[in-house]
C-alpha positions as CSV (number, residue, x, y, z in Angstrom):
1,M,72.0,88.6,97.3
2,Q,75.1,88.1,99.4
3,P,75.5,89.8,102.8
4,N,78.0,92.6,103.5
5,R,80.7,90.2,104.6
6,F,84.3,89.8,103.6
7,N,84.5,87.3,100.7
8,P,87.9,85.6,100.9
9,F,87.6,84.2,97.4
10,R,86.6,87.4,95.6
11,Q,89.9,89.0,94.7
12,I,91.7,85.9,93.6
13,H,88.7,84.5,91.8
14,K,88.3,87.7,89.7
15,G,92.0,87.4,88.8
16,L,91.7,83.8,87.8
17,R,88.6,84.4,85.8
18,A,90.5,87.2,83.9
19,L,93.3,84.7,83.2
20,L,90.8,82.1,81.8
21,Y,89.0,84.6,79.6
22,D,92.3,86.0,78.2
23,S,93.8,82.6,77.6
24,S,90.8,81.3,75.9
25,L,90.6,84.3,73.6
26,R,94.4,84.0,72.8
27,L,93.9,80.4,71.8
28,Q,91.0,81.3,69.6
29,Q,93.1,83.8,67.8
30,T,96.1,81.6,67.3
31,D,97.0,80.0,63.9
32,F,98.3,76.7,65.1
33,E,99.8,75.5,61.8
34,Q,102.7,77.9,62.5
35,E,105.7,76.6,64.4
36,E,106.7,79.6,66.6
37,K,103.8,82.0,67.1
38,P,101.5,79.6,69.0
39,L,104.1,79.2,71.7
40,M,103.0,82.4,73.4
41,A,99.5,81.1,73.7
42,I,100.7,77.7,74.9
43,K,102.9,79.3,77.5
44,Q,99.9,81.2,78.9
45,V,97.9,78.1,79.0
46,Q,100.7,76.4,81.0
47,Q,100.8,79.4,83.3
48,A,97.0,79.1,83.9
49,L,97.3,75.4,84.7
50,M,100.1,76.2,87.2
51,L,98.2,79.0,88.9
52,F,95.0,76.9,89.2
53,D,96.8,74.0,90.6
54,G,98.4,76.2,93.2
55,H,95.1,77.8,94.0
56,A,93.4,74.4,94.5
57,E,96.3,73.3,96.7
58,V,95.9,76.3,99.0
59,E,92.2,75.7,99.2
60,D,92.8,72.0,100.1
61,Q,95.3,72.9,102.8
62,M,94.0,76.1,104.3
63,I,90.3,76.7,103.5
64,L,88.5,73.4,103.1
65,P,89.6,72.1,106.5
66,L,88.0,75.1,108.2
67,I,84.7,74.0,106.7
68,H,85.1,70.2,107.0
69,R,84.5,70.2,110.7
70,Y,81.0,71.8,110.2
71,N,80.0,70.2,106.9
72,P,82.1,67.2,105.8
73,A,79.7,66.1,103.1
74,L,80.0,69.5,101.4
75,I,83.8,69.3,101.4
76,E,83.8,65.8,100.0
77,S,81.9,67.1,96.9
78,F,84.5,69.9,96.5
79,N,87.4,67.4,96.9
80,A,85.8,65.4,94.0
81,E,85.7,68.5,91.9
82,H,89.3,69.2,92.5
83,H,90.2,65.7,91.3
84,E,88.1,66.4,88.2
85,D,90.0,69.6,87.7
86,E,93.3,67.7,87.8
87,R,92.0,65.3,85.2
88,L,91.1,68.1,82.9
89,A,94.5,69.8,83.4
90,K,96.2,66.5,82.6
91,E,94.3,66.2,79.3
92,I,95.4,69.7,78.3
93,C,99.0,68.9,79.1
94,E,98.8,65.8,76.9
95,T,97.3,67.9,74.1
96,V,100.1,70.5,74.4
97,S,102.6,67.7,74.1
98,L,100.8,66.5,70.9
99,W,101.2,70.0,69.4
100,L,104.8,70.3,70.4
101,E,105.6,66.9,68.8
102,A,103.7,67.5,65.6
103,N,105.9,67.8,62.6
104,T,103.3,68.8,59.9
105,E,100.9,71.7,59.5
106,V,98.0,69.3,59.5
107,N,98.9,67.7,62.7
108,R,99.6,71.1,64.4
109,I,96.2,72.3,63.3
110,R,94.5,69.2,64.6
111,A,96.3,69.4,67.9
112,G,95.5,73.1,68.2
113,A,91.8,72.6,67.6
114,E,91.8,69.8,70.3
115,L,93.7,72.1,72.7
116,L,91.1,74.9,72.3
117,L,88.2,72.4,73.0
118,R,89.9,71.0,76.0
119,F,90.9,74.3,77.4
120,N,87.3,75.6,76.9
121,G,86.1,72.6,78.9
122,F,88.6,73.6,81.7
123,V,87.3,77.2,81.6
124,A,83.7,76.1,81.8
125,F,84.4,73.7,84.7
126,N,86.4,76.2,86.7
127,L,84.0,79.1,86.2
128,A,81.2,77.0,87.6
129,H,83.5,75.6,90.4
130,M,84.5,79.1,91.5
131,N,80.9,80.3,91.5
132,R,79.9,77.3,93.6
133,E,82.7,78.0,96.1
134,E,81.4,81.5,96.6
135,R,77.8,80.4,96.8
136,E,78.2,77.4,99.1
137,L,81.4,77.7,101.0
138,N,81.1,81.4,102.0
139,P,77.9,80.9,104.1
140,V,79.7,78.3,106.2
141,L,82.7,80.5,106.7
142,W,80.5,83.4,107.6
143,A,78.6,81.4,110.1
144,H,81.7,80.3,112.0
145,Y,84.4,82.9,111.4
146,S,84.6,86.7,111.7
147,D,85.6,89.0,108.9
148,M,88.8,89.7,110.8
149,E,89.6,86.0,111.0
150,L,88.9,85.5,107.3
151,H,91.0,88.5,106.3
152,Q,93.9,87.2,108.4
153,L,93.5,83.8,106.6
154,V,93.9,85.5,103.2
155,Q,97.0,87.3,104.5
156,E,98.5,84.0,105.7
157,I,97.7,82.4,102.3
158,A,99.5,85.2,100.5
159,A,102.5,84.9,102.7
160,K,102.9,81.2,101.9
161,V,102.9,81.6,98.1
162,Q,106.3,81.6,96.4
163,P,107.3,85.2,95.4
164,E,107.7,84.3,91.7
165,K,104.3,82.6,91.5
166,N,102.7,85.3,93.7
167,Q,103.7,87.9,91.1
168,Y,101.7,86.1,88.5
169,Y,98.7,85.9,90.8
170,M,99.0,89.7,91.5
171,Q,99.2,90.5,87.8
172,W,96.0,88.8,87.0
173,M,94.3,90.2,90.1
174,L,95.2,93.6,88.9
175,R,93.8,92.9,85.5
176,G,90.6,91.2,86.9
177,N,89.5,93.6,89.6
178,S,88.0,97.1,89.4
179,P,89.9,100.3,89.9
180,G,88.1,100.8,93.2
181,E,88.9,97.4,94.5
182,I,92.5,97.8,93.4
183,A,92.8,101.1,95.3
184,Q,91.3,99.5,98.4
185,W,93.9,96.6,98.1
186,M,96.8,99.0,97.6
187,N,95.6,101.3,100.5
188,A,95.5,98.2,102.8
189,V,99.0,97.1,101.7
190,K,100.3,100.7,102.3
191,R,98.9,100.7,105.8
192,T,99.9,97.2,106.9
193,A,102.9,96.0,104.9
194,P,106.5,97.2,104.6
195,Q,107.1,100.1,102.2
196,E,109.0,97.9,99.7
197,V,105.9,95.6,99.4
198,F,103.7,98.6,98.6
199,E,106.2,99.9,96.1
200,K,106.4,96.6,94.3
201,L,102.6,96.4,94.0
202,Y,102.5,100.1,92.8
203,I,105.0,99.3,90.0
204,L,103.1,96.2,89.0
205,A,99.8,98.1,88.9
206,A,101.3,100.8,86.7
207,A,102.6,98.1,84.3
208,N,99.3,96.1,84.1
209,L,96.5,98.6,84.1
210,E,95.2,100.8,81.3
211,E,96.1,104.4,81.7
212,A,92.5,105.5,82.5
213,E,92.1,102.7,85.1
214,W,95.5,103.5,86.6
215,Q,94.6,107.1,87.0
216,Q,91.4,106.2,88.8
217,V,93.5,104.1,91.2
218,K,96.0,106.8,91.8
219,D,93.2,109.4,92.5
220,K,91.8,107.2,95.2
221,L,95.2,106.6,96.7
222,E,96.0,110.3,96.7
223,T,92.7,111.3,98.3
224,G,93.3,108.8,101.1
225,E,90.0,107.1,100.6
226,R,89.0,105.1,103.6
227,V,89.9,101.4,103.2
228,T,87.2,98.7,103.5
229,F,87.9,95.1,103.1
230,F,84.2,94.1,102.5
231,P,83.3,95.1,98.9
232,N,80.3,93.2,97.5
């Protein structure tokens, strides 16, 4: 059982898991012999690869160095996993190219089947990798950094992400987190960020949440529920 500490991976990992689940299901439901309809699923797979690559880059630059000074061997193992993740992503890109270049239904079906298998391997690897990060990296962070420092780190990371890419991350975090967590997030933004930032998040939430979930979020915003950054 994890302690009542701020988990800097929680929100983004829940969003990335939602992206993996949705993309895998979309691939499973795609008839790859067609020429046009599979493009939507392929576009989402490409988006997933882009967002995971960006996430790994942020971890390499801003999170893993904080832990390396205390446990270099642990970080070496995570660096190796990031290299494996890059290899898996490259294989998926190659398979996407095979499908795009296929000029017969048979070849499109074969490339689509291979794409599903390779993407499922990417999903399985990253689900295990993210769980391992939360199980093994968080205890080191908690031992040496305060919750305030970790929360500040997350804010610094968010500020460095390109706005267009950040919108994709936010969409999947909205789809992957609970209404209570989203309300806490939005309350925090409302208290600490410029009004236009909150308004942008509000509009994005309204567009990405189911009606019942969005109502739960609005109820918690309207009641002024106390914000806590440490949901576990």
